[in-house]
C-alpha positions in Angstrom: 58.3 122.0 76.3 59.1 118.4 77.1 62.3 117.7 79.1 63.8 114.3 78.9 65.4 113.2 82.1 67.3 110.2 83.3 67.6 110.1 87.0 70.1 108.3 89.2 70.3 108.4 92.9 73.6 108.7 94.9 77.0 107.9 93.6 79.2 106.6 96.4 82.4 104.7 96.7 83.3 102.7 99.7 86.0 104.3 101.8 88.1 101.2 101.2 88.2 102.1 97.5 88.3 105.9 97.5 91.2 107.8 95.9 91.5 105.0 93.3 89.6 107.0 90.6 86.7 104.6 90.6 84.1 107.4 91.0 85.7 109.3 88.1 85.7 106.1 86.0 82.0 105.6 86.7 81.3 109.2 85.7 83.4 108.8 82.5 81.4 105.7 81.6 78.1 107.5 82.1 79.2 110.5 80.1 80.4 108.2 77.2 77.2 106.2 77.3 75.1 109.3 76.9 77.0 110.6 73.8 77.2 107.1 72.2 75.4 107.3 68.8 73.3 104.2 69.8 72.0 106.0 72.9 68.7 107.6 71.9 67.8 109.2 75.2 68.3 112.7 73.9 69.9 114.0 77.1 72.1 117.0 77.0 73.0 117.6 80.6 74.0 115.5 83.6 72.7 117.1 86.8 73.9 116.1 90.2 72.8 117.3 93.7 76.1 117.0 95.5 76.6 117.2 99.3 77.8 120.8 100.0 81.2 119.6 101.3 84.5 120.7 99.9 85.6 117.2 99.1 82.4 116.3 97.3 82.3 119.5 95.3 85.9 119.3 94.3 85.3 115.7 93.1 82.6 116.9 90.7 84.6 120.0 89.6 87.6 117.7 88.9 85.2 115.7 86.6 84.2 118.9 84.7 80.9 119.6 86.5 79.9 123.3 87.0 77.7 124.9 89.6 74.2 125.5 88.3 74.0 128.7 90.4 77.1 130.9 90.7 76.6 131.6 94.4 75.1 129.8 97.4 72.8 132.8 97.9 71.2 132.3 94.5 70.8 128.6 95.2 69.2 129.3 98.6 66.8 131.7 97.0 65.9 129.1 94.3 65.3 126.4 97.0 63.3 128.8 99.1 65.8 128.8 102.0 66.4 131.8 104.2 69.9 133.1 104.6 70.1 131.5 108.1 69.3 128.0 106.8 72.2 125.7 105.7 72.6 124.8 102.1 73.2 121.0 102.5 73.7 120.3 98.8 74.6 122.1 95.6 73.3 121.5 92.1 76.0 120.9 89.5 75.8 120.1 85.8 77.9 118.6 83.0 77.1 119.7 79.4 77.4 116.6 77.2 77.8 118.7 74.1 81.2 119.7 75.4 82.2 116.1 75.5 80.8 115.5 72.0 82.9 118.5 70.8 86.0 117.0 72.2 85.3 113.6 70.6 84.4 114.9 67.2 85.9 118.3 67.0 82.4 119.9 66.6 79.0 119.8 68.2 76.1 118.1 66.5 
C-alpha cells in the first residue's frame, strides 16, 4: 500500500495576532486547497501533531480535528512511552471527505 503524504511543520501565529482567527483562516485555506478539483495530491486526511496543551488542542477541535487516539494512554502505548512519561503532543486528524460532503452534498 502506498500512502501519499504532504507534510507541513508547525503552524504558529504571533501573539500580537492571536485571537483574530488567522490560524483558523490558514487551516480553512489548506482544507479548501486539498479538496479543490485541480489539486491532484490524492490526500484524504490532514494530520497534526499538536502540543498537548488545552489551548492548542481546543484550537484544533474548534477547527473540526479529532484525536487519532481516544485516550492519552492509547497514544502513549503507540509512541512507546511509559505511563510515567509525559505526552507532550497529541495526534489529531481532519477527514477531507467530510468537507467534500459539505461542499457537494455527497462524498466522491
